[in-house]
C-alpha positions in Angstrom: -20.1 -188.4 -81.9 -19.4 -191.6 -83.8 -16.8 -194.5 -82.5 -14.1 -194.7 -84.5 -13.0 -198.7 -84.8 -9.8 -199.5 -83.1 -7.4 -201.2 -85.6 -6.3 -204.9 -84.4 -3.4 -206.4 -85.4 -5.4 -209.4 -87.0 -7.4 -207.0 -88.8 -3.9 -205.0 -89.7 -2.7 -208.3 -91.6 -5.6 -209.8 -92.9 -5.9 -205.6 -94.8 -2.0 -205.7 -95.5 -1.0 -202.7 -92.8 0.7 -205.0 -91.0 4.6 -204.9 -92.8 5.5 -209.2 -92.9 2.1 -210.0 -95.0 3.5 -208.7 -97.7 6.2 -210.9 -97.7 3.8 -214.0 -96.6 1.6 -213.5 -99.3 4.7 -212.8 -102.1 5.8 -216.2 -100.0 3.1 -218.1 -100.6 2.4 -217.1 -104.6 6.1 -218.3 -105.1 4.9 -222.1 -103.2 2.4 -222.0 -104.8 4.1 -221.5 -108.1 6.7 -224.4 -108.7 3.6 -226.3 -107.3 1.9 -225.4 -110.5 4.7 -225.3 -112.5 5.9 -228.5 -111.7 5.3 -230.6 -115.0 2.9 -233.3 -115.1 3.5 -236.8 -113.8 3.2 -239.6 -117.4 1.6 -242.6 -116.5 3.9 -245.3 -115.3 4.5 -248.3 -116.1 2.3 -249.9 -113.7 -0.1 -247.4 -114.1 -1.6 -248.2 -117.4 -2.3 -251.7 -116.1 -4.5 -249.9 -113.9 -6.2 -247.8 -115.6 -7.2 -250.5 -118.5 -8.3 -252.4 -116.2 -11.2 -250.0 -114.3 -11.9 -249.4 -118.2 -12.7 -253.2 -117.8 -14.3 -252.8 -115.8 -16.2 -249.7 -116.7 -17.5 -252.5 -119.9 -18.4 -255.1 -118.0 -20.8 -253.0 -115.6 -22.0 -251.5 -119.0 -22.9 -254.9 -120.0 -24.0 -255.8 -116.4 -26.2 -252.7 -117.5 -27.3 -253.4 -120.8 -27.9 -257.4 -119.7 -31.1 -258.4 -118.3 -29.4 -262.2 -117.3 -27.0 -260.8 -115.1 -29.0 -257.6 -113.3 -31.2 -260.7 -112.0 -27.8 -262.1 -111.1 -26.5 -259.2 -109.0 -30.4 -257.4 -107.7 -29.7 -261.3 -105.2 -26.9 -259.7 -104.2 -28.2 -255.8 -103.5 -30.6 -252.5 -104.5 -31.1 -251.9 -108.1 -29.7 -248.7 -107.8 -26.2 -250.3 -106.5 -25.9 -252.1 -109.5 -23.5 -250.6 -112.0 -21.1 -249.9 -108.5 -21.5 -253.9 -107.7 -20.5 -255.0 -111.1 -16.7 -253.0 -111.9 -17.0 -254.6 -107.5 -17.3 -257.9 -108.9 -14.5 -257.1 -112.4 -12.2 -255.6 -110.7 -12.1 -258.0 -107.1 -11.4 -262.1 -107.5 -12.5 -264.7 -105.5 -10.2 -267.2 -103.2 -9.8 -270.6 -102.0 -8.2 -270.9 -98.9 -9.0 -274.1 -96.3 -7.8 -277.5 -98.3 -9.1 -280.6 -96.8 -10.1 -283.8 -97.8 -11.9 -286.3 -96.0 -12.0 -290.1 -96.8 -15.1 -292.1 -95.1 -15.4 -294.5 -93.9 -17.0 -297.7 -95.8 -15.9 -295.6 -99.2 -13.7 -295.7 -101.7 -14.5 -291.9 -102.7 -12.5 -288.7 -102.0 -14.8 -285.7 -100.7 -13.2 -282.6 -100.6 -13.7 -279.2 -99.1 -13.0 -276.2 -99.4 -13.7 -273.2 -99.0 -13.9 -269.9 -102.1 -14.9 -266.9 -101.4 -15.8 -263.8 -103.5 -16.2 -259.5 -102.0 -20.3 -259.8 -103.8 -20.2 -263.9 -105.1 -18.0 -267.1 -106.1 -19.8 -268.6 -109.3 -19.0 -271.5 -109.3 -16.3 -274.0 -108.6 -14.9 -276.2 -111.0 -12.7 -279.9 -109.7 -10.2 -281.4 -112.8 -8.0 -284.6 -111.8 -5.2 -285.1 -113.8 -2.9 -288.0 -114.1 1.2 -288.6 -112.8 0.9 -288.7 -117.4 -1.1 -285.8 -117.8 -4.3 -287.6 -119.0 -7.1 -286.2 -117.7 -9.2 -288.8 -115.1 -12.1 -286.7 -113.4 -13.8 -283.2 -113.4 -17.0 -281.9 -112.3 -18.3 -278.5 -110.6 -18.7 -278.4 -106.7 -21.6 -278.1 -104.9 -22.2 -274.4 -102.4 -23.5 -275.6 -99.0 -24.3 -272.9 -96.7 -23.5 -270.1 -95.4 -20.0 -269.6 -95.7 -18.7 -269.8 -99.1 -17.9 -273.5 -98.1 -17.8 -275.9 -101.6 -17.9 -279.7 -101.5 -16.9 -282.7 -104.2 -17.0 -285.8 -103.6 -15.0 -287.8 -106.4 -16.3 -290.9 -108.7 -14.0 -293.0 -109.0 -12.2 -294.3 -106.2 -9.0 -293.2 -104.2 -7.0 -296.3 -106.3 -8.0 -294.5 -109.3 -6.8 -291.4 -108.8 -3.7 -292.5 -108.0 -0.4 -289.3 -107.6 -2.9 -287.4 -109.4 -3.0 -283.5 -109.7 -6.1 -281.8 -108.4 -7.2 -278.5 -110.3 -9.8 -276.3 -108.3 -11.0 -273.3 -109.9 -13.6 -270.6 -108.5 -14.7 -268.4 -110.6 -17.3 -264.8 -110.0 -19.8 -263.3 -111.9 -17.5 -261.3 -113.5 -15.6 -264.9 -114.8 -12.8 -263.9 -112.2 -11.3 -266.7 -111.4 -8.4 -268.4 -109.0 -7.0 -271.5 -109.1 -5.1 -274.3 -106.8 -4.1 -277.2 -107.4 -2.6 -280.1 -105.4 -0.7 -283.0 -105.1 -2.7 -286.7 -103.9 
């Protein structure tokens, strides 16, 4: 004699024998229809610039992929398999300047400025500009990186007396060309 399996309530629910199964199924279908038939939102003012910025980052990554000089700059930082992603990340995130210090050494008339400039990939260069109170350029020069934690230093060629009430503008650039700017009066 052959055994006939008993129908458990869970099997009855799965096969549609329970009276609530049909109601729940119909309710799920109505909710899905309501969700999927909603009008799609049009891009807002905040979405469009971020899409354009991402497109520009992808275009920059394609440029890196086709340029051997840029590839060598990124190869120092990541394996070749990750160059495209690293270039997109670098194009999307700019550098950051913090910890501005100015130092005057005893016996020297020059001013030494030390800053910390960091980036998600690498800071390529830091530019220091001194503009006088009347608006003319007093001095300009590139900073020198030292240490491995993002410190940059610049020593003025002029004495401190030649830089009265001057505005120093410090600009940090990353490999992709993004920049961060900080200004301070001395």
